[in-house]
NULO-822361 format. One line per field, with one value per residue (C-alpha): residue number from 1; x, y, z negated. Coordinates in steps of 0.5 Angstrom, whole numbers. Layout:
N
seq [NUM ...]
xx [X ...]
yy [Y ...]
zz [Z ...]
//
This chain:
551
seq [1 2 3 4 5 6 7 8 9 10 11 12 13 14 15 16 17 18 19 20 21 22 23 24 25 26 27 28 29 30 31 32 33 34 35 36 37 38 39 40 41 42 43 44 45 46 47 48 49 50 51 52 53 54 55 56 57 58 59 60 61 62 63 64 65 66 67 68 69 70 71 72 73 74 75 76 77 78 79 80 81 82 83 84 85 86 87 88 89 90 91 92 93 94 95 96 97 98 99 100 101 102 103 104 105 106 107 108 109 110 111 112 113 114 115 116 117 118 119 120 121 122 123 124 125 126 127 128 129 130 131 132 133 134 135 136 137 138 139 140 141 142 143 144 145 146 147 148 149 150 151 152 153 154 155 156 157 158 159 160 161 162 163 164 165 166 167 168 169 170 171 172 173 174 175 176 177 178 179 180 181 182 183 184 185 186 187 188 189 190 191 192 193 194 195 196 197 198 199 200 201 202 203 204 205 206 207 208 209 210 211 212 213 214 215 216 217 218 219 220 221 222 223 224 225 226 227 228 229 230 231 232 233 234 235 236 237 238 239 240 241 242 243 244 245 246 247 248 249 250 251 252 253 254 255 256 257 258 259 260 261 262 263 264 265 266 267 268 269 270 271 272 273 274 275 276 277 278 279 280 281 282 283 284 285 286 287 288 289 290 291 292 293 294 295 296 297 298 299 300 301 302 303 304 305 306 307 308 309 310 311 312 313 314 315 316 317 318 319 320 321 322 323 324 325 326 327 328 329 330 331 332 333 334 335 336 337 338 339 340 341 342 343 344 345 346 347 348 349 350 351 352 353 354 355 356 357 358 359 360 361 362 363 364 365 366 367 368 369 370 371 372 373 374 375 376 377 378 379 380 381 382 383 384 385 386 387 388 389 390 391 392 393 394 395 396 397 398 399 400 401 402 403 404 405 406 407 408 409 410 411 412 413 414 415 416 417 418 419 420 421 422 423 424 425 426 427 428 429 430 431 432 433 434 435 436 437 438 439 440 441 442 443 444 445 446 447 448 449 450 451 452 453 454 455 456 457 458 459 460 461 462 463 464 465 466 467 468 469 470 471 472 473 474 475 476 477 478 479 480 481 482 483 484 485 486 487 488 489 490 491 492 493 494 495 496 497 498 499 500 501 502 503 504 505 506 507 508 509 510 511 512 513 514 515 516 517 518 519 520 521 522 523 524 525 526 527 528 529 530 531 532 533 534 535 536 537 538 539 540 541 542 543 544 545 546 547 548 549 550 551]
xx [-23 -22 -20 -14 -12 -11 -9 -3 -2 0 4 8 9 11 16 18 21 21 16 11 4 4 -4 -5 0 -3 -10 -9 -6 -13 -16 -13 -13 -21 -23 -19 -22 -28 -26 -26 -33 -35 -32 -36 -28 -30 -25 -19 -15 -10 -5 -10 -12 -5 -4 -11 -8 -1 -4 -9 -4 1 -6 -7 2 1 -6 -1 4 -1 -4 3 2 8 16 16 22 17 15 18 16 8 10 16 9 4 10 10 2 3 6 2 -4 -2 -1 -9 -12 -16 -12 -10 -6 0 -1 -2 4 8 5 8 15 14 12 19 23 19 20 27 31 35 36 28 30 34 28 23 28 29 22 20 25 22 15 17 20 15 9 12 11 3 4 6 9 15 14 17 23 21 15 20 25 19 16 23 24 18 20 26 24 18 23 28 25 21 26 31 24 24 32 31 24 28 34 28 25 32 34 27 27 34 32 26 30 35 29 26 32 33 26 29 35 31 25 31 34 27 27 35 34 26 29 36 31 26 31 35 35 33 27 27 22 22 19 16 18 10 11 8 10 15 16 17 19 15 21 18 11 11 15 9 4 8 8 1 -3 -10 -9 -6 0 2 8 6 2 6 2 7 15 17 25 31 29 24 18 18 12 16 13 9 17 21 19 25 20 18 25 27 21 24 30 35 40 40 45 43 37 34 28 23 16 10 5 7 14 16 15 17 23 29 30 37 33 38 35 39 34 35 34 34 39 37 37 30 27 25 25 28 30 31 33 30 35 32 37 33 38 44 40 38 45 47 43 45 52 52 47 52 58 55 53 60 63 59 61 69 67 66 73 77 75 76 83 85 82 88 93 92 92 97 102 99 97 100 108 114 111 119 122 123 115 113 114 111 105 106 106 99 96 98 95 89 87 88 83 78 78 77 71 69 69 66 60 59 58 54 49 49 49 43 40 35 42 46 46 45 47 50 57 63 67 72 74 73 79 82 80 83 89 91 91 94 100 102 103 106 111 113 113 118 111 109 101 99 90 88 81 77 73 66 62 63 58 54 47 50 54 60 62 61 64 70 71 70 77 80 80 83 88 89 90 95 99 100 101 106 113 118 119 112 107 99 94 89 83 76 73 66 64 57 52 56 64 69 73 80 86 91 98 103 105 104 98 92 93 88 85 84 81 73 74 76 70 68 68 74 78 86 91 95 102 99 98 105 108 105 102 96 88 81 79 73 75 73 66 65 67 63 56 57 58 52 47 48 47 53 59 66 70 77 83 90 96 100 107 105 100 92 87 80 75 69 62 57 51 52 47 42 43 42 35 35 32 27 28]
yy [36 36 45 42 36 40 46 41 37 44 47 40 41 48 45 39 44 40 41 44 47 53 53 53 59 63 62 63 71 72 71 76 81 79 80 88 88 87 92 98 96 95 103 105 107 105 111 107 109 107 104 99 96 96 91 88 85 83 80 76 76 72 67 64 63 59 55 54 51 47 44 43 49 52 49 48 53 60 58 63 68 67 71 76 78 79 82 88 88 89 96 99 97 100 108 107 110 105 99 94 91 92 87 81 82 78 72 72 73 67 63 65 63 58 54 57 58 63 64 67 71 74 75 77 83 85 85 90 95 93 94 102 104 101 105 113 112 112 118 114 118 114 112 116 112 109 106 104 101 97 94 91 88 85 82 81 78 73 70 68 66 61 60 58 53 50 48 45 41 40 36 32 30 26 24 21 19 15 13 10 7 4 1 -2 -5 -8 -10 -13 -17 -20 -22 -25 -28 -31 -35 -38 -39 -43 -46 -50 -51 -55 -59 -61 -68 -65 -62 -56 -52 -45 -42 -35 -35 -35 -43 -42 -44 -39 -44 -51 -54 -60 -65 -63 -63 -70 -71 -69 -73 -79 -76 -73 -77 -75 -67 -61 -60 -56 -56 -58 -65 -72 -76 -82 -79 -84 -84 -87 -95 -94 -95 -91 -86 -78 -74 -67 -65 -68 -66 -63 -57 -56 -57 -52 -47 -47 -44 -51 -52 -60 -64 -70 -71 -78 -80 -85 -82 -87 -90 -97 -101 -103 -97 -92 -88 -86 -78 -73 -67 -62 -54 -48 -41 -34 -28 -22 -17 -15 -22 -23 -30 -30 -37 -42 -48 -53 -59 -67 -71 -78 -83 -90 -93 -92 -94 -100 -101 -101 -105 -110 -110 -110 -116 -119 -117 -120 -127 -127 -124 -130 -135 -134 -132 -140 -143 -137 -138 -146 -144 -139 -143 -149 -146 -142 -151 -153 -148 -148 -154 -159 -161 -164 -159 -158 -151 -150 -150 -146 -140 -141 -143 -136 -134 -136 -134 -127 -127 -130 -127 -120 -123 -125 -118 -116 -121 -118 -111 -113 -115 -111 -106 -110 -111 -103 -105 -103 -104 -110 -113 -113 -117 -113 -116 -112 -113 -109 -105 -106 -112 -111 -106 -111 -117 -114 -110 -117 -119 -112 -113 -119 -115 -108 -112 -115 -107 -104 -101 -101 -101 -100 -99 -95 -98 -92 -95 -99 -102 -98 -102 -101 -105 -107 -112 -116 -118 -112 -107 -112 -111 -102 -104 -108 -104 -99 -102 -105 -98 -95 -101 -100 -92 -91 -92 -97 -93 -91 -91 -94 -92 -94 -91 -93 -89 -85 -79 -76 -82 -84 -89 -87 -90 -86 -90 -85 -86 -82 -84 -81 -77 -74 -68 -62 -63 -70 -71 -70 -76 -81 -84 -84 -92 -93 -86 -88 -82 -81 -80 -88 -89 -88 -91 -98 -99 -105 -103 -103 -95 -99 -99 -93 -92 -99 -97 -91 -96 -100 -94 -91 -97 -97 -89 -87 -83 -83 -77 -77 -72 -72 -66 -69 -71 -72 -78 -79 -81 -84 -82 -87 -86 -90 -89 -93 -98 -98 -101 -107 -110 -115 -121 -123 -129]
zz [37 44 44 39 43 49 45 42 49 52 45 47 55 53 48 53 59 63 70 65 67 66 67 60 58 63 61 54 56 60 54 50 57 56 50 52 57 54 48 53 55 47 46 54 55 62 66 64 71 77 72 68 74 78 71 71 80 77 71 77 82 76 74 82 82 75 78 85 80 77 82 86 91 90 86 79 78 80 74 69 75 71 64 67 71 66 63 67 68 60 62 66 62 56 59 59 53 48 50 46 52 48 44 48 51 46 48 54 51 47 52 54 49 49 55 57 51 51 59 57 52 56 62 56 55 62 64 57 60 66 64 61 68 74 72 73 80 80 75 69 64 59 53 47 44 38 41 47 41 37 43 45 39 38 44 43 35 38 44 40 34 39 43 37 35 41 42 34 37 43 40 35 42 45 38 38 45 43 37 40 47 41 37 44 46 37 39 45 43 37 41 45 39 37 42 42 34 36 42 37 32 38 41 34 31 24 20 19 14 13 6 3 -4 -6 -2 5 10 15 21 22 29 32 29 21 24 26 19 16 20 17 9 10 14 12 13 11 5 -1 -3 -9 -7 -6 0 1 -2 -5 -9 -7 -9 -3 -9 -14 -12 -13 -17 -15 -19 -15 -9 -5 -3 -11 -13 -7 -9 -16 -14 -13 -8 -6 -1 1 -3 -1 0 3 7 10 6 9 6 13 16 11 14 10 9 7 5 3 1 1 -3 -1 -6 -4 -5 -12 -14 -13 -10 -3 -1 1 9 8 13 12 17 18 16 17 22 17 10 14 17 10 8 13 10 3 4 9 4 -3 1 4 -3 -7 -3 -4 -11 -12 -10 -12 -19 -19 -16 -21 -26 -25 -23 -30 -32 -28 -31 -39 -41 -35 -37 -32 -28 -24 -26 -18 -17 -22 -19 -13 -18 -22 -14 -13 -19 -18 -11 -13 -19 -15 -9 -15 -17 -10 -9 -16 -13 -7 -9 -15 -10 -6 -12 -13 -20 -24 -31 -27 -26 -32 -38 -44 -52 -58 -56 -60 -55 -59 -58 -50 -50 -56 -50 -44 -47 -48 -42 -40 -43 -39 -34 -37 -39 -33 -31 -37 -40 -47 -49 -55 -58 -64 -66 -71 -76 -77 -72 -66 -62 -56 -51 -46 -41 -45 -38 -33 -39 -39 -32 -32 -38 -34 -28 -32 -35 -28 -26 -31 -30 -23 -23 -29 -27 -31 -38 -39 -44 -44 -50 -51 -56 -59 -64 -66 -63 -65 -63 -57 -58 -54 -51 -48 -44 -42 -39 -38 -29 -23 -24 -20 -16 -18 -11 -11 -18 -15 -10 -15 -16 -8 -6 -1 -3 -4 -5 1 -3 -6 2 3 -3 -1 -8 -6 -7 -4 -7 -10 -17 -21 -16 -19 -26 -25 -23 -29 -34 -32 -31 -39 -39 -41 -37 -35 -33 -31 -34 -30 -30 -23 -26 -33 -33 -33 -39 -37 -42 -43 -47 -49 -54 -60 -61 -67 -74 -75 -78 -84 -83 -86 -91]
//
């Protein structure tokens, strides 16, 4: 094995061409000469003559030169002399009868072709030609033309073939070296980029978690490690272990399939998914979690990256704001209710009010009602309505819509609008809070009146569709631009056009309406064409059949 590896190293050194050590190649040629001498001794042909001895001397000189060059005793440029002398030596030795030295000429020819390329081919052919002529002064005879031609062709073919091979090899070596340099640069750049990314991940105030397709952790930053210590104080964690993780209300423990990591591993994208983490309610932290799965080019799931943003301070501020708004709104609601009630009594039931005072009372009534609606909206938003805050009962949704339409007709007539109501057949009853549902219908009618120009029409329809009761309220008003439709249920959103036209409002009405309807287990959708009108559609589950009471 050691000799084989030395052989390969020697060949690679010749192919490398730069400062190659000539000793290996010379020893290889010398081995063929020793075999030739051994062959002569074995055949008892010991009268080899003066020319054979001269060839041996030339080989010895070439060997000494090779050793001297190998030990840096001579310049590397002298290497070409060694195989040239070897070819000339074979010219002397092959003239002796019984010698097989002519076969050894292929070794220095290959050497020259390997190490010196096309230049080596020319040197090998010229040295072979010289080897035919140089022995003549020493009593040698010129070989016949056929032999000379044959030997020249052999030298030419051997040196040329290995020269072309060496050139191809050299090109491959250079390509490999360049590829190696590029790979090293890429590895260096990758390592630098990795250090840069780690520096960013370690400095951001967001917990970052990267998972592979099997849910194993690829990487996480220190911020996320602190989050895990809060969620799993006992130790090791897995993607399907809940730990002290709770839902948006801060108290409902999340199931395994509700965990952000579990959902991300099943290909879901998350944005601002609210969770609370920690064993004690007083010290729990709120996190808004976003998750982005990524896939292979073939579309197979390949992992996910999750970001955990600590929003505890924000949630605390929101809670304090809601508590403050609820308190203030509640304190304002009681006196406003009295003001509205007494103004209504003055206008409708009290006789003898001077005619010049009536317009003032109407103005007070209108603004008091507007302020009352605003306070109701703020209070509803602050309370964050859920089913626990609803006073549920079996109610007729058609009656709610009719009552709201009667109230809306007054404002509609003053604005030059027509209100129409169409109610379907059969009982259209739902389990709901009549006051809250009336608040929703009132708000939709109020918006229709505000945003419909004079001469327009407002239509309301209540009907059954499958297991739902549907309320559809349409107007022929200004409509909503397509790019704003997805924002109409966002708190405090008001269209730029509405603000320019100075149409009053807070931007809370539809957001609160959506909260109330969803608290009833229903849905609310908006359809609109700018300049043609808007339709709001409410769907609520139909109440079950009444059960007759036993006598």
